N, C-alpha and C positions, 0 to 999 in steps of 0.2 A: 221578348227582349229580341227587337231586330238586331241587324250588325248593316256596314255597308255595304255589303252585298248586297243584300236584301233593299236597300233603299237607294242605291245607286242609282242615276238613271243610266240606261243604254250608251248614253254620248257621253257620256264622263267614262263609262266603263274602257269605253273605245280608244276615249281620248288616255287615259291609264295606260293602256295596254301597248299604244304607239310610242307614247314618251318612253317605257321600257325599251320598247328595242332601237329607238334612236339613241338612248342613250347606252348600249351594249355595241351600235355601229358606230358613236364615236369611239368608242375606247379600245373597241378593236381595230380603228383606224390607227390611232393614236401607236398600237404597238407593231402595227402593221407596218407603216410608213415613219414611223419617227422612233420609236424606241428601237437599243439593236436588243440581241439575242440575249436571253436571262444569265446566261455565262460566259465568261472566256474561260481560253486554256495555257496555259504555259508549258514550255515545253523544254526539258532542260537536261543536257546531257554531262553526266558531273568530271567535273577535273579531281585530278589524283596531287598528292604532294607525299612525297617521302618526308618526313622530318626527323630522319637519324641526324642526331646533333644537334636539335634544336630544344633549348633550355625549357624546362616545366610546362605543366598545360597550357595549351595555348588553342584557342579555336583559328582555325584557317579561314582566313577571304584574301580580296586581291592584296591588300595594305601588306600582307604579311607573307605574300607566296612568294615572295625574291629570298625567303629567307630558307624554303625546302632546298634539301639540296638538290632534288631533281622535281619538276614539274612539268605536267603535260596533261591534254585529253583523251589520250588512249591511255591504256594499261597495259598495252604492248611495250610499253619506253620504263618499264619496271623489273625488268627480268631478273635485274640483282637487286632489288629490296625485295623486303621481309613482310607478311599482310602484316603484322604487327606495328610495323613504322609505317603505313601508308594511311593517307587520310584522307577520304573520296568530300567535296563539297560541293555546292554550287548557293548561289543568290536568289533571293526574288524579293525585287524581280531581276530580270538576268544582270549582273554585275558593272556589263557593258554598256550599258543605258544609262541615261539620266530620270529617267523614271521611278516611283516607289512606289508601294500599293497606297492605295484610298482606303479612306473609312467605309466610302461608299461601295467597297465591294465586299464588304459585310462579313465574307468567311471564306476558308479556304481547305479545298479538300484533294489530299495528295495522294500518288498511288507509283510504285515501283516498278519498272520493269526490268528485269536481267536477262541480258544474252549471253549465252556459255559458248567456247568455241568445244569441237568435236574434236579433242585434242587426243591422242594415244596417252598421255603422260598424266594426263589427271582425267578423269572419266567419270561424267555424272551419274550418279548412282539412282536411280526413283524411288522415290520414299524418303530422300535423305531433308534434312531440317538447315532453312537457312540462316544463318546470327546475324545480327549485327547490333552494334553500340553506337546508339542515332544521338546528338545532341542538338538542338533547336534552341534560339538563340536569336534577341529581336535589337533594331537600332534606329533610332531617330536620328532624322538626318543636322536640325539645329538644336539638339539635346547636347553635346561636347562630353557625351559617353561613350567609351566601348561597347563592343558586345554585350545584353546580358541573356544569361541562361532562363529559358523557360524549362522545359527537360531533358534530364538526360535520361535514358532509356535502354536497359539491351534485351532484344526483341528477336523472338523465336515465329520461324516461321513453317509450316508443313511447302516444300520445293516440289513442284511440278511440273513439268518442261518434255517438249516435244522434238524431237531431231527434223530440222527438215534443210533437204539437201537440195543442190541447183535443178531446177527442170524435173525434181523427183528421183532422180539417177541412183539407185540402191549401190552401195559401196564407194559413192564420191563425196568427201570432205564435206560439212556442210557446219548448219549455226543451229545450237538448240533455242528455241523458242519456250519463254517460259511465261507461266501465266502471270498477269497482273498481280500486285501485293499491295491491298493498302496498309500506304505510310503514314500517315498524319491527319487529322481534322484539326481545323481552330475554328471556333465559333465567331469569333471577330477579330478586325483584322485594326488594330489599334497604332499599330506602327507603320513607321516607313519602308524599313528593310528588315525580312528574316532571313537565315542563313542556316543550314544542314552542313553539318560534319559527320561522316561515317567511319567506321573500322570495321572490318571482317577479322574475329577473334578467331583464333587456332587454340587458345590454349582448352584443357580439357578433352581435346577430341574435336574442337568444334568447326564444324564449313571444311570438313577431311574429305566431304564425301559429294560436294557442290559439284566439281569439275572446274573448269578455268575458265574466268569471268572473261568476257568478251568489252562489251560496254554496260554502260548501267545509266537509266534513264526514267527521271520523274517529271510527270505530268502532276502539274496543277492546276485543281480550278476552284474561280471565284467568279462570284455574282458582278455581271457590269456594270458599272460604276451611272450610267447612260440607262441603263433599263431599273437601277434601284430608285433614280431617284425622279421618275415619273410613275413608276407602280408605287411608293411611298407615296406621290401627292392623288391618285386616285384614291389608294386608302384612307387618307385623312377626310378627301370627298365623302367617303362612303361612310365613316366609322363617325362623322356628325349627323348625316341621314340615320343611321340607323338607330344615335342615341334619340334622336327628335322622335321617329317613329316608334321606339318601344316606348319612350312618355308619353306617347300619344296613346298610345294600346291601353296601358299599364291606367293612366289618368279614364279613360271610356271605361274600362271596365269596374273601376270604384265606384265611377259615376253611375254608371248605368247597370252595370251588372250585378242584380241579386243575389245569382246564384252562379259562381263560377263555377266552369263545367270544364270538363277535363280537354277538351280541344283547346279550350282558351288556357289554362294550366301547361299546354305542350307546343303554344303560340311563344309565351313568355319564357318558355326555359328556349325556344328556338330563336326569341330577341337577344337573351343576355348572351348564346352562343356567338349570333353575328356579330355584336358587340366587339364581345374577346375577340373575333377571329378580324376584326376592320380596326382596333385600336392601333395604333404606328406607332407599339416603341420603339422599333427601332431608330426613331428621329431621336433615341437618348444614346445611342451606339454612337451615334457620331462625338458626341464629347465623353461617352462615358464607358469605358471598358466592361463589356458585358457579354461573355465568353461561353455564356448558355443561352444564345439565341437559337441557335440552330435545336435544341432541346423543348427553348419553350414554343416555336413555330411548329415542330411537332405535336406537340403536347394542345395547342390551340384547335389548329388544323383536324388534328383525331376526333378533339372534343367534338368541334362543328359539325362534321361530317357524320358522328354516331347521332347528334343530337337530328339531323336534317334527318338520317334514314327512319329513325324511332317517331317524328314526326309525322313523315312520307306514310308510314304506317300505320299511323292515328289519326289520322286523316282520311284514308282510305277506310278504313275498319270504323268510321262515327257513319261515315256514309254508307253504310250496305248493312251496319248492324241494325237490329230490332232493339225494341225500346227495351229489354229488360239488360240485354247485353251494353247499352250505354255507357258512356258518362260513369265506368271503371276502371282503374288502373287494372285489376285483375286478369281482364280480358287479356290484357297485351302482354301480363306477365311473361311467357315464355320469349317474344320477342327483346324484350328488357335482357331476359337474362342473358341471352344467345350474342346481342348488341356491348352489355356488358365484361362478356367473356373474350369478344375480339377485342376491345379499349384494353381492357388487363392484359391482354399477353400479347400487343401489340407496347401496350406502356412498358414491360417488364424488358421489351427486346431492347427500348429507346434507352431506357436508366441504365439497361445492363452496357451498352452502346457509346449511345455519347454523354450518357452520365456520366461514365470512366472514365471518358475521352476532359470532361473539365479537369480532371487533375494529371492527366496523362493521357497526351493528345496522340502519342506513337500508340495507343494499346485500340486492339481491333478483335472483336468476339468471332472473326473468323480464321484466326490466327491459328487456331490448334483443332484437335477432333473435339472434344470435347464444346467449347464453344460454340462450332459451328455445329454440332446437334442438338444446341437449344437453341441456336439462333434461328435453325430451321423447323423444329419443331413448332419454337409461339410463331413464326411469321405463317407455316403451315395452318396451326389449331387457329389464328386469328379469320386467313383466307377462308377456312370453311365455314367458321361464324359467318364470317361477311355474304358466304353464297347463302346460308338457310336466309339470312334476312330479305335476300334479295327473291330469292325464290318465294316465301311469306308474301312480300310485296307483293311480287305481277300474279298471286291468288288472290290477293285483296285487290286488286285494281280488275281481277276477271270479274269478281265479283259482286265490285262497286259498280260496273259497268251494265250488269244483268239487273241490278236493285238497281238504277236510273231506269232503265229499258222497263220494267216491271212498274215502276210510276208513273211512267208517260201511257202505259196501256189504261190508266185509270185515269186520267185525265177525261174521255170523254161523257163517264159520267157525273163531272161535276158541273156546276151551272154559274155561269156569272162571274163576279168578281174573284172568286176562290176557283174557277178553273184560270184562268191570267193568272192571278197572283204563283199558281203553282207552277205552271207553264212556263215563266219566264227564270222560277227561281231553279227549275230541274236543267233550265237550258246555262246559267250561269256557273251552277256546281258542277256538269258537265264541262263548259267550258274549262272549270280552273282542272280538272280532271284531264283530260284531254293536255291542259298547258304542260303542268306536270308530269305527262308522258313523254311531250315531245322534248323538254330538258332533258331529262336522263338519256334519250337517243343523240338530243346534240351533241350533251358531255363526251359522251365516246366518238363517234364523230371528229369533236375537237382534237380528243387524243388520241384519235388512228392520227388527224391531219398533223399533230406535230410531231410526233415519232416518224411517221411517213417523211416529211419535210427533211428531218435530219440526217437521214440514212442512206432517203432513195433520190428525193427532189432536186434535177438538176436545170428543170427547163429552166431556158433563159427568156423569159417572157415575165417570168417570179421573181426575177431578180430583184426588183425595186419594191417588194412586197416582203416583209419578211412573216412567213408562215407555225415559225416559231411561237414569237410573241405575243401575234395577235389572238391566238387562240387561246393563249393563256389567259390573256386579258379579258377578250369574250365570256370566258366559262366564269372566270371570277366575277365580274360583273352582272352576268344570269341570274347565279347563284342569289348573291345580293337582291335582284329584282324581286325575284321571284320571294323572297321571304320579306323584303318591305313590301310588298305588294299582300302578302297574309296577311300581313300585321294590321294596314289599314283595312282592305274588306273585311275584317272579322273583328272589328272593333266594336263594339255594341253600341247602339243609339237610339235614342226614344223615338218612340213607334207613333210617327204622326200619320202615318195610312197612304203616305205618299211618296214617291222617288225624290231624289232629292238632286 
């Protein structure tokens, strides 16, 4: 049973490689010159309202703030107010703008930053707990309805702060800078406006040792709408190509594959995981509220990467194993167990975090010692398993290179067409192995560029090129081109004895 890798002419193979490179270049230019950054940031300084005398429970926003006994964006103006009567509030987007949140924004992840005064009257005590009563609500511009509550929650966080004094002078008055706190997470932005109301409860001894609050900032991150539009368009194209290529591969296996080999089974699983990764289900979120999109995205990306790693291991293993060890799942039982362990740990972590947030957007596994312990344990376990997989893959790569080198040394002993055939095949398999290694190296370099550009890159000449979005698009397209090419080249073909 032959494959396209064996029967396709060198000219067509080179053309396929050039086509893949051009696709990555075009997508990279789309990301670098047209698409905005993947995410946007909104920073909010909360406003304060003294609700003394106001009737009944009410959500505070700009339209009812005139009813407050006192309102301000500085907590220092409320020396005569009690903590239980003080409501802190903010609106997304900013209430003084005519903008609305868009369904193209996809998600919102918010964090809380608290700054404390170095007050002699109320001192911060290390190890104290910060409590908030928080309400999250939404409203649509043309609905004619008021704020609809999404969730009310009583939250508690471990509160850790460091004193910062002017110019680092000891004994001078300063400000306590506290660790950023995960606040809430929404996996779908289906409405126009979102509102936060918060109180600092003091009953049962709560918030007695947190010190004097100076300011509270809320930072919200959402996906940029322009990025979503371009990325979804790319995913839609790749999804159709994935379905067509997988169908072609399966049809070829059914038609010409008398005995389905292990490598073909691995390619089939890789094909289905590629289709799942590319399937643009995000289009439905523009019409239907789908709060589980972040969880679903994590699951499908994890499934794709797990299958990709397993495929690389099987691919390298099948090219360096002897005939008795080939075509058997048992040969790869150890890396399969290790990869399953990593996936299981990450899935448990994701379900405990984002699965719980489907019902309580304010929940965070990092808010207490127990959750933090299990979160670190699961992530560390997954990281260790992934590191073992990578080491095993490196071992198989070195072994495959040695095996191919040994086969090359046998070529002088062959004659005629047999020698030409094996010489051509060894070159083609070697090219694919080298491509696999180069893709891995390129991925590491691209991620390094993304992280470096976000933090340190300030060069004037690069302002016209988005060095965050471009590598993201290139990586995504690169892995897709690799998977599609593997499905094409390893599709069984009738043996005609000539290149096509």
